[in-house]
N, C-alpha and C positions, 0 to 999 in steps of 0.2 A: 194395183196400189199396197204399198208394203205396209202405212199405217195398220196400226191394232184397230181402230174403227172402222174406216175403208174397208179391211177384210172380213168382220164382224157383219157389217152391214149386208154384206155378199151372198155370205155364207148363209144367213138368217133368210133370204131372200132363194136361197135355191132350191126348189122343187124335190129333189135330189136329196139335199142335206134336210127337208122337213118330212119325206118318204121313211128316213132311216127315223129318224126321233121318233116318228108315231110307230115304227115298228116296234120299238124299244120299251117307250109305253104304257103298249100293247100286249110285251110280257108278264106274262102271271112275279108278282114278287116271292125271291126267296125265303127262306129263311132260314138262318144259321146257325144253329143250335151248338156246342162242347160237351165233349162225355158221353155221345152216345158211341155204342160201337158199328164200327163200323164207319163213322163219317169222316167226313174228306180232311186230309191236313190239311188250314189255313192258317193264311198268314194277315192279318187285321189292320191298318196304319187310321193313328186318329190323326185329326188337326194337328195342319202342319207338318204331319211326318210324313216318311216317303217306305217303299222298300221296293225292291228288283231281288224277283226268287225266282229257281230251275225249278221246273218241271217239272227233272228227278224225284223231287224234294216234296215238293207244293203245289196241290189241286187246286185250291182257292183263294184268291186274294182279294179283299177290296177294303171297301171300308163305307157308314154312315155318317150318320146328323148331320149333315152337312142338307142348311138352310140358306144363307150367301153366297158359301163356301163351293169351290170345283174339284171336281175328283179328277186327273189328269192318268191316264189310261196309255204307256207307251211299249210296243210289242216286238219283237223280232221275231219274225213268222219264219224262219229257217231253222231259230234253236231253241223256242220259244221262248226264251228267255224274256219275262213281263216287268214291268218298273210300276207302281201305282202309284202315286198322290193326294194328300188332299191340301189342297192349296188357299189358303184363307186370305193371304194379304199380293197387290201387288208387287212388292218390293222385295218377296223372295222366289220373283218368277225364275230371273233370271240363272241365276244361281240352280234353284229346285231343279230344274228342267236340264245343267248341265252335271247335278248327281244325278239322276234317273239315267242319264246316256251311259255314264259312264260303265256299267256291266252285261252293255247290248249290244259290243260286237260294233264293229264295226264296217259291218255288207254292207255290199254299194245297193240291195234294194231298200226301199220303201221301208219305213216301220209302219205299225199299223198304231194309228191315236186314238182315244176317246176323251171328248171331255164333256163330262157328267154334272148337270147341280148347277146350286144357282139360280137365279130366277127376274123378275124382273119386277126389283125390287125400291127400284129406283119411286122416293119423295119429293113432291113438289115443290117448289121454292120461289119467292116471291126477290131476284136481285134488282136492285136501283143501280145504273148507271147511267152519267147522263143527264140525269135530270128523267129517263123512264123506268119502266119495270121490265122486267126480263122473266119468262120461269126458267126456269135452271131446271132440269134434269137428275139427281146425285142417285146413288146406290152404292151400294155395295159390289152387288155380282158384274158389272155392265165392266167397270173400269177393270176388276181384276180378267174377266175374260177377254178384253181386250189386250191385256199384254201375254195374255198368254197366249191369243195366237200370233200376234208382232215377234213373242221371242219364237216360236215356233218355225215361221214363216222365214227370219233373217238366221237360221242356222242353218249347217254348211248341209246335216242331214234330214235327207231326203223322209219326208212321212207325208200317209196315206191316211185322208179322218175320215173314220169309220161311221164316229156317233158326236152329233154336234147339240148332243139335246141342253140346254142354257138357254139362263134371258125367257123369251116369250114363248122357244120351244118347250122349256119345260116351268110351264108355269096356270096355273088352277085359280081359282076362284071359292073362296069358301060363302055361306052364307051370310057373313056379314060384309061383303065385299071386301076381304081383306087376302091379295094377293102370296100366293102360294106353291111350294116348290112340290112338282108331280114326285120326279125320285129325287131322293135325298142319297142312296146307298145303291151299291150297287157289286156283286164278284164277277171276278174275271175265269174262267175256267184256264187253268196255264197248258191244257193238250191242246184244246182247239181254237183260244184266246177267245170262244164266245161271252158276252158282257150282258151277265143278268141284274134286274134288281134287287136289290137284297135288305135286308135289315139283319144287325146280328142280336142275339140274347148276349143277354149282359155278360154272363161267363163266356162269349167269348169274343169278344172284346180283350181277354186275357193275353200274353203277362201285364202284372204289374199296372194294372190301367185305372186306378186313379192315382199314383207317380206318376207316370204320363200325363193324366191332364192335368199334373201339376208342370207337369212342365211347360207344355204351351203355353201358360201363363208366363212362370217367370223367364224361358228363352225372349220374352220382348224384350228385356231389359239384359242382355246375359249376351256380350260381344262377340263371341266365342259362338252363336245361333246368325249373328246378322245377314242376312240375304239370303242363306242358306235353311235346307231341310231339316228336319230334327230328325237325325241316323238310328233309329236303334233295330232293325233285323242285321246279321251279320249272315249273307246269301252262301255262303260256303261253307259255314259252319248247320245251316238252319238252327243256332240260339240266339235270345234278343240280348243286350248288350243294356242300357240303359245307362246312357253313360252320367254324371253327374248334374246338381244343376241344383243350384242356392238357391234359399230364400230369406231376407232379412227376417229377426225375432219379430217384429212389429206387423210381420204377417196373419197373424199368429190373434193379435187384434184385431186387425183387421175382418179377418174370414169370423172371426166372434159375432165381432156390427154386424155383417153383412147376414148370417146365420137369424138376423133376429128380426131379418126383413118379414114381409111377407108373402108367397107366391105370385103376386100379380105386380109389387115389387120388386121382387128377383130377377123376374123377365123385362122388369123395362129398365132396368140396371145394371143387365150382365147380359144382355142377349142384343146384338144385329138387326133380328128380326123376331121381336115378341109373338108375333101375330103365328109366326109358322113355327116356334120349335117343337121337336115330340113329346109328348108328356110326361115324360122324364126328365124332361131338363133341370126342371129343378132340384129333383133328387142328385141328379149328380154334381150341382155346384153345392150342394149341401154336406154330399159327403166329401168332398171335396174342403170344403169348410171345415171336417169335423176330424180330417187330417192336418189340416196344420191347426188346430188349436191345439190335437194332442202331440204332434212332431214338430215345435217350433224349431229347432236346431235339423239343417238343414244334413250335420253331419253323420247327425243318424239317425239318418237315412241313405249316407255314401258315406259307411266310416272308411276310414282312411280317404275318404276322395275317391274314393274306385264303381265305380257300374255295376249297375246289379244284372247279375244273367242267369240267367234260365234259359235251360233246356229242356226239348222236346219228351217226351216219355213215351213207351209202348203204343199208350192209348190214345199217342197226340194235344193231350194235353203238357202243363210245361210246369217242374222245376227248377227253384229257384238251387242257385250252384251259389251263389258268395254274395 
């Protein structure tokens, strides 16, 4: 079957797929830190971003903080070129997969694919029709996963699905009965293609962490990014170019209002999965709001509407160029 729902159902029932997910979940989680001597060169991808990296320049590429989102890895085994995205909404999938494939070459051999993240986050709702009650399962992860699988299946490029650690394959339950994702982040070793569960320190989510988080929110209202993943990383030059993103002056007032909420209210109002967020979720939101309060005019962040450019230094950190 070609529909995403049929394909996802078949994949979830596959013993080989389940075994691969179990092996990934049993792999010890790696902590990625920046600024340490000898630390591998890495590229970090935020929500709704993607990056395609060259193994000659970058040793690790990955993402974390995924709850209802799904991380997608596509890798050309012959060249080692690797693309990673952090998908958050079905409407960006088709254009996003196209973006990811652009720099991977056109080899006839299948590309390796890993889908990691999302969980069984469906909430039960009672739906009434024709005088009868029906139970309808709704969630964020499931429709997103179905769309990703469907787009991959319909692509002219062939793929070898290596990991399908999503939905039921990536779900655990806490002591209160809340469903949670088991793996929320990973890195890819670009030289080997090995995927490892991972979390990133705050400093390792550079460069321009807060501004990139803001872009995730404002891009939803920007037609420039409609149906597309956010571009940040220049593969050929190994630099980050953060394209301009604009926000209205009243965003500062909205941010100020949101910053008055309690931590529990922030989780309920700002998260698709309040019980599943990492401990620093609220802190991240408050840092975004403080930036907007202090910088109500987006043109001060992006003077002359130019991108913010960052070059990698000799120690692997990032330096602002413009």
